[in-house]
C-alpha positions in Angstrom: 39.0 64.4 155.9 39.8 66.7 153.0 37.5 64.7 150.7 34.6 65.1 153.3 35.2 68.8 153.5 35.3 69.1 149.7 32.0 67.2 149.4 30.3 69.4 152.1 31.4 72.6 150.3 30.1 71.2 146.9 26.7 70.4 148.4 26.5 73.9 150.0 27.3 75.5 146.6 24.6 73.4 144.9 22.0 74.4 147.6 22.8 78.1 147.4 22.7 78.0 143.6 19.3 76.2 143.5 17.8 78.7 146.0 19.1 81.6 143.9 17.7 80.1 140.7 14.4 79.5 142.4 14.2 83.1 143.6 15.1 84.4 140.1 12.4 82.2 138.5 9.9 83.3 141.2 10.7 87.0 140.6 10.3 86.6 136.9 7.0 84.8 137.3 5.7 87.5 139.7 6.8 90.3 137.3 5.0 88.5 134.4 1.8 88.1 136.4 1.9 91.8 137.4 2.5 92.9 133.8 -0.4 90.7 132.6 -2.8 92.0 135.2 -1.8 95.6 134.5 -2.4 95.1 130.7 -5.8 93.5 131.4 -6.7 96.3 133.7 -6.0 99.0 131.2 -7.3 97.1 128.1 -10.2 99.0 126.5 -13.0 96.6 126.0 -15.3 97.2 122.9 -18.5 99.0 123.6 -21.6 96.9 123.4 -23.3 99.7 121.6 -20.8 99.8 118.7 -21.9 98.0 115.6 -20.4 94.6 114.8 -18.9 95.0 111.4 -18.0 91.9 109.4 -14.5 92.0 107.9 -14.4 92.6 104.1 -14.1 89.6 101.9 -10.9 89.1 99.9 -12.5 90.3 96.7 -13.7 93.4 98.6 -10.3 94.3 100.2 -9.0 97.8 100.5 -7.0 97.4 97.3 -10.1 96.6 95.3 -11.6 100.0 95.8 -8.6 101.7 94.3 -8.6 99.6 91.2 -10.8 99.9 88.1 -12.7 96.7 87.5 -14.7 96.0 84.3 -16.2 92.5 84.3 -19.5 93.8 82.8 -18.7 95.2 79.3 -22.4 95.4 78.4 -23.1 97.7 81.3 -19.9 99.7 80.6 -21.0 100.2 77.0 -24.4 101.3 78.2 -23.0 103.9 80.6 -20.7 105.2 77.8 -23.7 105.5 75.4 -25.5 107.6 78.1 -22.5 109.9 78.4 -22.5 109.1 82.0 -20.0 111.3 83.9 -19.1 110.0 87.4 -18.2 106.7 89.1 -20.1 103.5 88.9 -19.7 100.7 91.4 -21.7 97.5 90.9 -21.3 94.4 93.1 -23.1 91.1 92.6 -22.8 88.1 95.0 -19.9 89.8 96.8 -17.9 90.2 93.6 -17.2 93.6 92.1 -18.2 93.5 88.5 -17.8 97.2 87.7 -15.8 99.9 89.6 -14.9 102.6 87.2 -14.8 106.3 86.6 -16.4 108.0 83.5 -15.8 111.5 82.1 -13.9 114.3 83.8 -14.0 115.2 87.5 -12.6 118.7 86.6 -12.8 120.0 83.0 -10.4 122.9 83.6 -7.7 120.7 85.1 -8.4 117.7 82.8 -8.8 115.4 85.8 -10.7 112.2 85.2 -13.3 110.6 87.4 -11.9 107.5 89.0 -13.0 104.7 91.3 -12.0 106.8 94.3 -13.4 110.2 93.3 -15.6 111.8 95.9 -19.1 113.4 95.3 -21.7 115.3 97.3 -24.6 113.0 97.9 -27.5 115.4 98.5 -30.6 113.8 100.0 -29.0 110.4 100.1 -27.7 111.7 103.4 -31.2 111.2 104.9 -30.4 107.5 105.1 -27.6 108.3 107.5 -29.9 110.5 109.6 -32.5 107.6 109.7 -29.7 105.2 110.7 -28.8 107.4 113.7 -32.5 107.5 114.8 -32.8 103.8 114.5 -29.7 103.3 116.6 -31.1 105.5 119.3 -34.3 103.4 119.2 -32.3 100.2 119.6 -30.6 101.8 122.6 -34.0 102.5 124.2 -33.4 106.2 124.2 -36.2 107.0 121.7 -39.3 105.3 120.2 -40.5 105.7 116.6 -44.0 106.5 117.8 -42.9 109.0 120.4 -44.5 112.4 119.9 -42.0 115.0 118.8 -43.0 117.1 121.8 -41.2 114.6 124.1 -37.9 115.9 122.7 -38.8 119.4 121.4 -41.4 120.6 123.8 -42.7 123.7 121.9 -43.0 122.1 118.5 -46.2 123.0 116.7 -48.7 120.1 116.8 -45.9 118.3 118.6 -48.3 116.1 120.7 -49.6 114.6 117.5 -46.6 114.4 115.2 -44.4 111.4 115.7 -40.7 110.6 115.0 -41.9 108.0 112.5 -44.0 110.6 110.6 -41.0 112.9 110.3 -38.9 110.0 108.9 -41.7 109.1 106.4 -42.3 112.7 105.3 -45.9 112.5 106.5 -45.7 115.0 109.4 -47.8 117.8 107.9 -45.4 120.6 108.8 -45.0 123.6 106.5 -41.2 123.5 106.4 -38.9 126.4 105.5 -37.3 128.2 102.6 -33.6 127.5 101.8 -31.5 130.6 101.4 -27.8 131.4 100.9 -27.4 132.9 104.3 -25.2 131.2 106.9 -27.4 129.6 109.5 -27.4 127.0 112.3 -29.4 123.9 113.0 -31.1 125.7 115.9 -32.1 128.7 113.8 -33.5 126.4 111.1 -35.5 124.5 113.7 -36.9 127.8 115.1 -37.9 128.8 111.6 -39.7 125.5 111.0 -41.5 126.0 114.4 -42.6 129.5 113.4 -44.0 128.3 110.1 -46.2 125.8 111.9 -48.2 123.0 110.2 -49.8 122.7 106.8 -52.1 119.8 107.6 -52.6 117.0 110.1 -50.1 114.1 109.9 -50.6 111.3 107.4 -50.2 112.9 103.9 -47.0 112.4 102.0 -45.1 115.7 101.4 -41.4 115.4 100.8 -39.6 118.1 102.8 -36.0 118.6 103.9 -37.4 120.2 107.0 -38.5 116.9 108.3 -34.9 115.7 108.5 -33.6 119.0 109.8 -36.0 118.5 112.7 -34.7 114.9 113.1 -31.1 116.2 113.1 -32.0 118.3 116.1 -33.6 115.3 117.8 -30.4 113.4 117.4 -28.4 116.2 119.0 -30.8 116.4 122.0 -31.1 112.6 122.6 -27.6 111.6 121.5 -25.9 114.5 123.2 -23.7 115.1 120.1 -24.4 117.2 117.0 -25.3 115.2 113.9 -21.8 115.3 112.4 -20.1 114.1 115.6 -22.7 111.4 116.1 -22.3 110.0 112.6 -18.5 110.2 112.8 -18.5 108.1 116.0 -21.3 105.6 115.4 -21.3 105.1 111.6 -18.4 106.5 109.7 -15.6 105.4 112.0 -16.9 101.9 112.8 -17.4 101.2 109.1 -14.0 102.6 108.2 -15.4 105.1 105.7 -12.2 107.0 104.9 -13.5 109.0 101.9 -16.6 110.3 103.7 -17.2 113.6 105.5 -19.0 116.9 105.6 -18.5 119.7 103.1 -16.0 122.5 103.8 -13.9 124.6 101.5 -10.7 122.8 102.3 -12.1 119.4 101.1 -12.9 120.6 97.6 -9.3 121.6 97.0 -8.4 117.9 97.1 -8.0 116.5 93.6 -10.1 113.4 94.6 -13.1 115.7 95.0 -15.2 116.2 91.8 -16.4 119.5 90.5 -20.2 119.6 90.0 -21.6 120.7 86.6 -24.9 121.5 85.0 -25.9 121.5 81.4 -27.1 124.9 80.3 -27.8 125.6 76.6 -25.9 122.4 75.8 -22.8 123.7 77.6 -21.4 122.5 80.9 -21.4 125.2 83.6 -20.4 125.2 87.2 -23.5 126.3 89.1 -23.3 128.4 92.2 -22.8 126.3 95.3 -25.4 126.4 98.0 -24.8 127.6 101.5 -24.0 124.2 103.0 -25.1 125.3 106.5 -28.6 125.3 105.1 -28.2 121.7 104.1 -27.4 120.3 107.6 -28.4 116.7 107.6 -30.0 116.9 104.1 -27.2 117.5 101.7 -23.8 118.6 103.2 -22.2 115.1 103.1 -19.7 113.8 100.5 -18.5 110.2 99.8 -16.9 107.9 97.4 -19.0 105.1 95.8 -17.0 102.5 97.7 -17.8 104.1 101.0 -21.5 104.2 100.1 -21.4 100.5 99.2 -19.9 99.7 102.6 -22.7 101.6 104.3 -25.4 99.9 102.1 -23.8 96.5 102.9 -23.9 97.2 106.6 -27.5 98.3 106.4 -28.6 95.2 104.5 -26.8 92.9 106.9 -28.3 94.7 110.0 -24.9 95.5 111.3 -25.6 99.2 112.2 -29.0 98.5 113.9 -31.4 95.6 114.4 -33.4 93.5 112.0 -36.5 95.2 113.5 -35.0 98.6 112.7 -34.2 97.5 109.1 -37.8 96.4 108.6 -39.0 99.8 109.8 -36.5 101.6 107.5 -37.7 99.9 104.3 -41.4 99.8 105.2 -43.2 102.4 103.0 -44.9 105.1 105.1 -47.2 106.1 102.3 -48.1 105.4 98.6 -44.8 107.0 97.7 -42.8 103.9 98.6 -40.6 106.1 100.9 -39.6 104.5 104.1 -36.9 106.1 106.2 -34.1 107.5 104.0 -34.8 104.9 101.3 -37.5 104.2 98.7 -38.8 100.6 98.7 -39.1 100.1 95.0 -39.8 96.7 93.3 -36.3 96.3 92.0 -34.2 98.1 94.6 -34.1 99.6 98.0 -32.8 103.0 96.7 -31.9 106.5 97.8 -31.4 109.6 95.6 -29.6 112.9 96.0 -29.2 116.1 94.0 -27.1 119.1 94.9 -26.3 121.9 92.5 -23.9 120.1 90.1 -24.2 116.5 91.5 -26.7 113.7 91.1 -26.5 110.3 92.8 -28.4 107.1 92.9 -27.7 104.4 95.4 -29.5 101.1 95.8 -29.4 97.4 96.6 -31.7 94.5 95.8 -34.1 93.2 98.4 -32.0 90.0 99.0 -28.9 92.2 99.6 -26.9 90.4 96.9 -26.6 93.2 94.4 -25.5 96.8 94.9 -25.7 99.6 92.3 -24.0 102.9 93.2 -24.0 105.6 90.6 -22.5 109.0 91.5 -22.5 111.7 88.8 -20.9 115.1 88.7 -23.3 116.4 86.1 -26.6 117.3 87.6 -29.0 116.9 84.7 -27.6 114.7 82.0 -29.4 111.5 83.2 -33.2 111.9 82.8 -34.1 108.9 85.0 -31.8 107.0 87.3 -34.7 104.6 87.9 -34.6 103.5 84.2 -30.9 103.3 84.3 -31.0 101.1 87.4 -33.5 98.8 85.7 -31.4 98.5 82.6 -28.4 97.6 84.7 -30.4 95.0 86.6 -31.5 93.5 83.3 -27.9 93.3 82.0 -26.7 91.9 85.3 -29.0 89.0 85.0 -26.8 87.5 82.3 -23.7 87.6 84.6 -23.2 84.7 86.9 
Protein backbone atom coordinates (compact mmCIF):
# COMPACT_ATOMS: atom_id res chain seq x y z
CA UNK A 1 0.00 0.00 0.00
CA UNK A 2 2.82 2.36 0.86
CA UNK A 3 4.58 1.44 -2.36
CA UNK A 4 1.44 2.21 -4.39
CA UNK A 5 1.03 5.58 -2.71
CA UNK A 6 4.71 6.42 -3.28
CA UNK A 7 4.36 5.47 -6.99
CA UNK A 8 1.25 7.66 -7.36
CA UNK A 9 2.99 10.69 -5.80
CA UNK A 10 6.01 10.20 -8.05
CA UNK A 11 3.83 10.11 -11.18
CA UNK A 12 1.98 13.25 -10.01
CA UNK A 13 5.30 15.10 -9.49
CA UNK A 14 6.51 14.12 -12.96
CA UNK A 15 3.23 15.30 -14.52
CA UNK A 16 3.30 18.69 -12.77
CA UNK A 17 6.97 19.21 -13.67
CA UNK A 18 6.33 18.39 -17.34
CA UNK A 19 3.41 20.83 -17.49
CA UNK A 20 5.56 23.52 -15.85
CA UNK A 21 8.42 22.97 -18.28
CA UNK A 22 5.98 23.02 -21.17
CA UNK A 23 4.53 26.32 -20.02
CA UNK A 24 8.03 27.78 -19.56
CA UNK A 25 9.07 26.71 -23.06
CA UNK A 26 5.81 28.02 -24.51
CA UNK A 27 6.27 31.37 -22.75
CA UNK A 28 9.84 31.66 -24.00
CA UNK A 29 8.76 30.82 -27.55
CA UNK A 30 5.97 33.40 -27.43
CA UNK A 31 8.33 36.08 -26.14
CA UNK A 32 10.85 35.25 -28.88
CA UNK A 33 8.16 35.50 -31.58
CA UNK A 34 6.90 38.84 -30.22
CA UNK A 35 10.44 40.26 -30.08
CA UNK A 36 11.14 39.13 -33.65
CA UNK A 37 7.89 40.61 -34.93
CA UNK A 38 8.58 43.89 -33.12
CA UNK A 39 12.09 44.10 -34.59
CA UNK A 40 10.77 43.40 -38.10
CA UNK A 41 8.04 45.99 -37.65
CA UNK A 42 10.50 48.72 -36.69
CA UNK A 43 13.29 47.74 -39.04
CA UNK A 44 14.06 50.49 -41.56
CA UNK A 45 14.04 49.08 -45.06
CA UNK A 46 16.42 50.67 -47.57
CA UNK A 47 14.87 53.23 -49.89
CA UNK A 48 14.42 52.05 -53.46
CA UNK A 49 15.63 55.46 -54.63
CA UNK A 50 18.97 55.30 -52.84
CA UNK A 51 21.90 54.31 -55.06
CA UNK A 52 23.26 50.79 -54.79
CA UNK A 53 26.92 51.23 -53.98
CA UNK A 54 29.32 48.34 -54.44
CA UNK A 55 31.60 47.68 -51.49
CA UNK A 56 35.19 48.80 -51.96
CA UNK A 57 37.65 46.16 -53.11
CA UNK A 58 40.35 45.12 -50.63
CA UNK A 59 42.95 47.19 -52.45
CA UNK A 60 40.59 50.19 -52.21
CA UNK A 61 39.84 49.90 -48.48
CA UNK A 62 39.54 52.83 -46.11
CA UNK A 63 43.15 52.28 -45.03
CA UNK A 64 44.46 52.74 -48.57
CA UNK A 65 43.28 56.32 -48.87
CA UNK A 66 45.38 57.31 -45.86
CA UNK A 67 48.57 55.70 -47.16
CA UNK A 68 50.96 57.09 -49.71
CA UNK A 69 51.37 54.68 -52.61
CA UNK A 70 53.98 54.98 -55.33
CA UNK A 71 53.98 52.10 -57.79
CA UNK A 72 54.54 54.40 -60.76
CA UNK A 73 58.00 55.97 -60.34
CA UNK A 74 57.99 57.34 -63.91
CA UNK A 75 54.79 59.31 -63.22
CA UNK A 76 56.06 60.39 -59.81
CA UNK A 77 59.25 61.71 -61.43
CA UNK A 78 57.24 63.51 -64.10
CA UNK A 79 55.05 65.29 -61.52
CA UNK A 80 58.14 66.30 -59.54
CA UNK A 81 59.72 67.75 -62.70
CA UNK A 82 56.54 69.81 -63.22
CA UNK A 83 56.85 71.16 -59.66
CA UNK A 84 53.34 69.90 -59.13
CA UNK A 85 51.92 71.01 -55.78
CA UNK A 86 48.91 69.05 -54.60
CA UNK A 87 47.71 65.47 -54.45
CA UNK A 88 47.74 62.91 -57.25
CA UNK A 89 45.60 59.76 -57.16
CA UNK A 90 45.87 57.30 -60.04
CA UNK A 91 44.01 54.01 -60.17
CA UNK A 92 44.38 51.39 -62.90
CA UNK A 93 42.37 48.16 -63.07
CA UNK A 94 41.16 48.68 -59.47
CA UNK A 95 44.72 49.01 -58.17
CA UNK A 96 46.05 52.25 -56.72
CA UNK A 97 49.33 52.94 -58.52
CA UNK A 98 49.90 56.45 -57.14
CA UNK A 99 48.38 58.16 -54.10
CA UNK A 100 50.71 60.90 -52.98
CA UNK A 101 50.99 64.51 -51.89
CA UNK A 102 53.47 66.93 -53.48
CA UNK A 103 54.69 70.28 -52.17
CA UNK A 104 53.23 72.23 -49.28
CA UNK A 105 49.61 72.61 -48.27
CA UNK A 106 50.58 75.64 -46.19
CA UNK A 107 53.86 77.49 -46.68
CA UNK A 108 53.68 79.48 -43.45
CA UNK A 109 53.03 76.44 -41.26
CA UNK A 110 55.29 74.15 -43.36
CA UNK A 111 52.46 71.60 -43.75
CA UNK A 112 52.88 69.16 -46.61
CA UNK A 113 50.20 68.07 -49.04
CA UNK A 114 49.26 64.44 -48.35
CA UNK A 115 46.98 61.74 -49.70
CA UNK A 116 44.15 63.09 -47.50
CA UNK A 117 44.52 66.85 -48.09
CA UNK A 118 41.31 68.61 -49.12
CA UNK A 119 40.97 71.12 -51.95
CA UNK A 120 38.32 73.39 -53.42
CA UNK A 121 37.22 71.84 -56.72
CA UNK A 122 35.76 74.84 -58.56
CA UNK A 123 33.64 74.01 -61.60
CA UNK A 124 34.19 70.28 -61.16
CA UNK A 125 31.19 70.70 -58.83
CA UNK A 126 29.01 70.96 -61.93
CA UNK A 127 29.24 67.18 -62.33
CA UNK A 128 27.49 66.86 -58.95
CA UNK A 129 24.73 69.25 -60.03
CA UNK A 130 24.30 67.23 -63.23
CA UNK A 131 24.15 64.04 -61.15
CA UNK A 132 21.30 65.46 -59.06
CA UNK A 133 19.37 66.40 -62.21
CA UNK A 134 19.85 62.94 -63.73
CA UNK A 135 18.67 61.31 -60.50
CA UNK A 136 15.50 63.41 -60.62
CA UNK A 137 15.03 62.36 -64.26
CA UNK A 138 15.36 58.70 -63.26
CA UNK A 139 12.68 59.27 -60.62
CA UNK A 140 10.29 60.68 -63.24
CA UNK A 141 10.17 64.09 -61.57
CA UNK A 142 11.86 65.87 -64.46
CA UNK A 143 12.72 65.38 -68.13
CA UNK A 144 15.84 66.60 -69.88
CA UNK A 145 13.77 68.09 -72.67
CA UNK A 146 11.32 69.84 -70.36
CA UNK A 147 11.21 73.57 -70.94
CA UNK A 148 12.61 75.50 -68.01
CA UNK A 149 9.30 77.34 -67.71
CA UNK A 150 7.73 74.14 -66.33
CA UNK A 151 9.80 74.67 -63.19
CA UNK A 152 10.56 78.41 -63.24
CA UNK A 153 7.47 80.00 -64.77
CA UNK A 154 8.77 83.52 -65.49
CA UNK A 155 12.17 82.58 -66.88
CA UNK A 156 13.05 84.57 -70.06
CA UNK A 157 12.56 82.45 -73.20
CA UNK A 158 11.64 79.71 -70.76
CA UNK A 159 9.22 78.01 -73.16
CA UNK A 160 12.15 77.38 -75.54
CA UNK A 161 15.12 76.73 -73.24
CA UNK A 162 15.32 73.14 -71.96
CA UNK A 163 16.96 71.53 -68.95
CA UNK A 164 19.31 69.74 -71.36
CA UNK A 165 20.50 73.04 -72.88
CA UNK A 166 21.32 74.47 -69.46
CA UNK A 167 23.36 71.33 -68.71
CA UNK A 168 25.16 71.59 -72.08
CA UNK A 169 25.80 75.37 -71.80
CA UNK A 170 23.79 75.98 -74.98
CA UNK A 171 20.85 77.84 -73.41
CA UNK A 172 21.56 81.28 -74.91
CA UNK A 173 21.12 83.15 -71.60
CA UNK A 174 23.19 86.25 -70.86
CA UNK A 175 24.21 85.19 -67.37
CA UNK A 176 25.38 87.38 -64.50
CA UNK A 177 28.44 89.08 -63.04
CA UNK A 178 30.11 87.52 -60.02
CA UNK A 179 30.78 90.01 -57.19
CA UNK A 180 32.11 89.88 -53.63
CA UNK A 181 28.74 90.66 -52.08
CA UNK A 182 26.93 88.04 -49.99
CA UNK A 183 23.99 86.73 -51.98
CA UNK A 184 21.44 83.90 -52.17
CA UNK A 185 20.53 81.38 -54.87
CA UNK A 186 17.19 83.13 -55.33
CA UNK A 187 18.83 86.54 -55.75
CA UNK A 188 21.24 85.18 -58.36
CA UNK A 189 18.36 83.55 -60.23
CA UNK A 190 16.47 86.86 -60.22
CA UNK A 191 19.54 88.62 -61.63
CA UNK A 192 19.88 86.00 -64.40
CA UNK A 193 16.20 86.45 -65.25
CA UNK A 194 16.59 90.25 -65.40
CA UNK A 195 19.56 89.97 -67.75
CA UNK A 196 17.52 87.91 -70.20
CA UNK A 197 18.85 86.05 -73.22
CA UNK A 198 21.76 86.73 -75.52
CA UNK A 199 20.66 84.48 -78.36
CA UNK A 200 18.37 81.57 -79.15
CA UNK A 201 19.41 78.20 -77.72
CA UNK A 202 21.90 76.00 -79.54
CA UNK A 203 25.24 77.86 -79.39
CA UNK A 204 27.92 76.80 -76.90
CA UNK A 205 28.68 79.48 -74.30
CA UNK A 206 30.16 78.28 -71.02
CA UNK A 207 28.47 80.14 -68.14
CA UNK A 208 28.27 79.41 -64.42
CA UNK A 209 24.80 80.94 -64.63
CA UNK A 210 23.46 77.84 -66.41
CA UNK A 211 24.25 75.70 -63.38
CA UNK A 212 23.05 78.31 -60.90
CA UNK A 213 19.67 78.04 -62.63
CA UNK A 214 19.90 74.23 -62.39
CA UNK A 215 20.66 74.46 -58.66
CA UNK A 216 17.40 76.36 -58.27
CA UNK A 217 15.60 73.70 -60.34
CA UNK A 218 16.90 71.01 -57.97
CA UNK A 219 15.59 72.97 -54.99
CA UNK A 220 12.14 73.29 -56.53
CA UNK A 221 11.79 69.73 -57.84
CA UNK A 222 13.75 67.94 -55.10
CA UNK A 223 12.24 70.02 -52.26
CA UNK A 224 15.70 70.50 -50.71
CA UNK A 225 18.37 73.05 -51.34
CA UNK A 226 21.32 71.82 -53.40
CA UNK A 227 23.64 71.23 -50.44
CA UNK A 228 21.01 69.19 -48.59
CA UNK A 229 20.14 67.19 -51.69
CA UNK A 230 23.76 66.30 -52.45
CA UNK A 231 24.44 65.38 -48.84
CA UNK A 232 21.49 62.98 -48.75
CA UNK A 233 21.64 61.47 -52.25
CA UNK A 234 25.34 61.53 -53.20
CA UNK A 235 27.77 62.35 -50.39
CA UNK A 236 26.28 60.17 -47.64
CA UNK A 237 25.46 57.09 -49.79
CA UNK A 238 29.01 57.11 -51.20
CA UNK A 239 30.60 57.61 -47.78
CA UNK A 240 32.47 60.75 -48.84
CA UNK A 241 33.85 61.76 -45.46
CA UNK A 242 36.22 64.46 -46.76
CA UNK A 243 33.66 66.32 -48.87
CA UNK A 244 31.59 69.37 -48.04
CA UNK A 245 30.79 72.98 -48.80
CA UNK A 246 33.04 75.89 -47.96
CA UNK A 247 32.79 77.72 -44.68
CA UNK A 248 35.36 79.53 -42.58
CA UNK A 249 35.43 76.76 -39.96
CA UNK A 250 36.52 74.13 -42.46
CA UNK A 251 39.64 75.97 -43.59
CA UNK A 252 41.02 75.98 -40.03
CA UNK A 253 41.41 72.21 -40.30
CA UNK A 254 45.04 71.26 -41.06
CA UNK A 255 43.83 68.83 -43.75
CA UNK A 256 42.51 71.78 -45.78
CA UNK A 257 45.03 73.20 -48.24
CA UNK A 258 45.82 76.89 -48.67
CA UNK A 259 45.41 78.11 -52.24
CA UNK A 260 48.25 80.04 -53.93
CA UNK A 261 48.88 81.89 -57.15
CA UNK A 262 52.22 82.68 -58.81
CA UNK A 263 52.64 86.44 -59.14
CA UNK A 264 56.01 87.83 -60.30
CA UNK A 265 57.54 84.40 -59.65
CA UNK A 266 56.37 84.51 -56.04
CA UNK A 267 53.64 82.47 -54.39
CA UNK A 268 50.88 84.66 -53.06
CA UNK A 269 47.58 83.89 -51.38
CA UNK A 270 44.94 85.50 -53.60
CA UNK A 271 41.81 87.03 -52.05
CA UNK A 272 39.13 84.41 -51.59
CA UNK A 273 35.88 84.82 -53.52
CA UNK A 274 32.55 85.33 -51.81
CA UNK A 275 31.47 81.68 -51.80
CA UNK A 276 27.75 82.43 -51.72
CA UNK A 277 28.32 83.67 -55.28
CA UNK A 278 29.62 80.21 -56.24
CA UNK A 279 26.58 78.20 -55.13
CA UNK A 280 26.62 75.00 -57.17
CA UNK A 281 29.54 76.12 -59.32
CA UNK A 282 32.55 76.33 -57.00
CA UNK A 283 31.77 76.20 -53.25
CA UNK A 284 32.59 72.51 -52.81
CA UNK A 285 35.74 70.90 -51.40
CA UNK A 286 36.97 67.30 -51.51
CA UNK A 287 39.93 64.97 -51.17
CA UNK A 288 41.18 63.16 -54.26
CA UNK A 289 40.04 59.84 -52.76
CA UNK A 290 36.47 61.09 -52.40
CA UNK A 291 36.48 62.34 -55.99
CA UNK A 292 37.67 58.93 -57.16
CA UNK A 293 34.79 57.28 -55.27
CA UNK A 294 32.37 59.65 -57.02
CA UNK A 295 33.92 58.97 -60.45
CA UNK A 296 33.81 55.22 -59.90
CA UNK A 297 30.13 55.35 -58.95
CA UNK A 298 29.40 57.46 -62.05
CA UNK A 299 31.27 55.12 -64.38
CA UNK A 300 29.51 52.08 -62.91
CA UNK A 301 26.05 53.70 -63.11
CA UNK A 302 25.48 53.41 -59.38
CA UNK A 303 24.13 56.94 -58.84
CA UNK A 304 21.79 56.94 -61.83
CA UNK A 305 20.93 54.79 -64.80
CA UNK A 306 22.96 53.73 -67.82
CA UNK A 307 20.67 55.94 -69.92
CA UNK A 308 21.50 58.89 -67.69
CA UNK A 309 25.22 58.17 -67.97
CA UNK A 310 24.96 58.09 -71.77
CA UNK A 311 23.28 61.51 -71.67
CA UNK A 312 25.90 62.88 -69.27
CA UNK A 313 28.86 62.07 -71.50
CA UNK A 314 27.15 62.86 -74.84
CA UNK A 315 28.62 66.16 -76.15
CA UNK A 316 26.00 68.86 -76.48
CA UNK A 317 28.12 70.88 -78.91
CA UNK A 318 31.47 70.88 -80.71
CA UNK A 319 33.07 71.74 -77.36
CA UNK A 320 32.86 68.06 -76.25
CA UNK A 321 31.05 69.21 -73.09
CA UNK A 322 28.22 66.96 -71.99
CA UNK A 323 26.78 67.45 -68.52
CA UNK A 324 29.47 68.37 -66.00
CA UNK A 325 32.13 66.47 -67.95
CA UNK A 326 33.99 66.91 -71.23
CA UNK A 327 33.98 63.84 -73.44
CA UNK A 328 37.56 63.98 -74.70
CA UNK A 329 39.28 61.21 -76.69
CA UNK A 330 41.43 60.05 -73.78
CA UNK A 331 39.27 60.77 -70.74
CA UNK A 332 35.85 61.71 -69.50
CA UNK A 333 37.14 64.74 -67.62
CA UNK A 334 36.08 67.69 -65.48
CA UNK A 335 38.08 70.78 -64.54
CA UNK A 336 37.84 73.40 -61.85
CA UNK A 337 39.62 76.63 -60.93
CA UNK A 338 39.02 78.74 -57.84
CA UNK A 339 41.34 81.55 -56.75
CA UNK A 340 44.34 79.54 -55.55
CA UNK A 341 43.24 76.03 -56.59
CA UNK A 342 43.22 74.14 -59.89
CA UNK A 343 41.89 70.59 -60.32
CA UNK A 344 41.59 68.00 -63.05
CA UNK A 345 39.54 64.87 -62.65
CA UNK A 346 39.02 62.15 -65.24
CA UNK A 347 38.52 58.50 -66.07
CA UNK A 348 38.93 56.47 -69.25
CA UNK A 349 35.96 55.53 -71.38
CA UNK A 350 36.18 51.90 -70.25
CA UNK A 351 36.13 52.98 -66.58
CA UNK A 352 39.36 51.12 -65.81
CA UNK A 353 41.69 54.07 -65.20
CA UNK A 354 41.17 57.14 -63.00
CA UNK A 355 43.43 60.20 -62.88
CA UNK A 356 42.64 62.75 -60.15
CA UNK A 357 44.99 65.73 -59.83
CA UNK A 358 44.21 68.42 -57.26
CA UNK A 359 46.59 71.38 -57.04
CA UNK A 360 46.76 74.22 -54.53
CA UNK A 361 48.68 76.48 -56.92
CA UNK A 362 46.29 78.00 -59.42
CA UNK A 363 48.58 78.72 -62.35
CA UNK A 364 51.72 76.58 -62.29
CA UNK A 365 50.37 73.88 -64.64
CA UNK A 366 49.88 75.29 -68.14
CA UNK A 367 47.71 72.44 -69.42
CA UNK A 368 46.25 69.62 -67.38
CA UNK A 369 45.14 68.10 -70.70
CA UNK A 370 48.76 67.55 -71.71
CA UNK A 371 49.60 66.30 -68.22
CA UNK A 372 46.78 63.75 -68.36
CA UNK A 373 47.93 62.52 -71.76
CA UNK A 374 51.50 62.12 -70.55
CA UNK A 375 50.28 60.17 -67.52
CA UNK A 376 48.19 57.90 -69.77
CA UNK A 377 51.24 57.28 -71.94
CA UNK A 378 53.32 56.29 -68.93
CA UNK A 379 50.50 54.19 -67.48
CA UNK A 380 50.44 52.09 -70.64
CA UNK A 381 53.71 50.47 -69.52
CA UNK A 382 52.22 49.42 -66.16
CA UNK A 383 50.33 46.14 -66.08
